C-alpha positions, 0 to 999 in steps of 0.5 A: 262465969267461965269467961270471968274465970278465964279473964281472972286467970289471965290477969293473975298470970300476967301479974305473976310473970311481970316484965323483966329486963329480958324482952318478952311477948305475951300471947293468948290462944284457944285450945287446939290452935297452933302457934309459931314463935318467931326468932327473927334470925337465920340459923346459919348466922348463929351457933345455937338456938335453944328453947326452954319451957319452965326451965326445961330444954324442949328444942335446940338447933345449931347453925350447921344443922348437925344437931337438932332436937325437940321434946323427948329428943332433948330430954328423956322423960319430957313427953309433954309435947310429944309430936307437937313441936316443930323447928324451922331449919332456916330460922329456928322458929318454934311451932306448937300444934294442937295446943292444950291448957297445960302448954300455958306458961313461960317459954324462953328463947336463947340465941348464941352467936360468935359475938353475942347472945340474947334471950327472949321470953314468950308468955303463953296462955291457952284458954279452954273452949267448949266442945261443940260442933256448929251445924247449919241446916237449910233446904235445897235452893236456899242460901246458907250463911257461914258466920266467921264470928270475927272482925277482920284485921289487916294481919289476918289471913282467912281461908274457907275449905270444903273437903280439904279444898280452898274455896275462898281466901282473903289476905291483906293483898287484894291480888291474893283474894279469891273465891271458888275457881279463882283459887288454886285447885278451886272446885267448880261446884260453887261457880258463881254461888259464893259471896265473901264478906270482906269485913268479917270473912263470913261466907254465903252459899247461894242456891244450895244443892245436896252436894253442898252438904259437909264440913266447912273449915275456916282457917284464920292465921294471925301474924306479927313479928313475934308470933303467928297463931293458926285457928280453925273453926268447923261448921257442918252444913246439912242441905235437905232435898225439897219434896217433889210437889208433883204427882207420882207416876202411880198416881198419874196412871190411876187418874188415866185409868179412871178417865178411861173408865169414864170415857167408856161409860159415856160411850156405852151410854150414847150407844 
């Protein structure tokens, strides 16, 4: 039902905001994702780059970088994006981090140069995701499968992190694909124990140890000429120790004591 509701919401949004004479792009993101809107220009060749959300200026930068503002710096009282907007000084591209459903709407880009001006519209829909935390349990020595839930596309960059360290990375360039120690600042704890599915980005850890327990984060970056979306998925891995099937030291000592008693009894009988 939730999926149907949001699908209908997306359709109604697109019908209400049909294409106009101004160039436009449409993007859907999940709540918590980051999204970058690309300007496709260089700031040093423009007089002004301005961003608007529902007709309210939310960011601006000029070619001399003498004036830069975002959110409340541009308009007092507009705190919707507090600390979640970032401007690229080189291009004027706008980043919104930690997106929320209230960020859905129409974003307008105005580019003004000495010879011309242009407008572009970005239509954004932020969908709610259920609050949940995926957990994978396994026993020491077994393999664990971390499902990406994705089908990889050429414009995907996918990377797995463990304790903020990149342990795998996969891009469109085979030379930049790596696992474990091949990655920059790679952790050697997984040496020869990581298997990456190049079709989905899913990760398998073989011969697990207790030290493999913790949070694994999958970062997915989807890019094109107009926007980039960064999505993060977290899976918690819990590796439990396998009980020692051998006898404890106390049990071994007890058996030795019984054996000694039997030997002593037999010896006494012979005597």
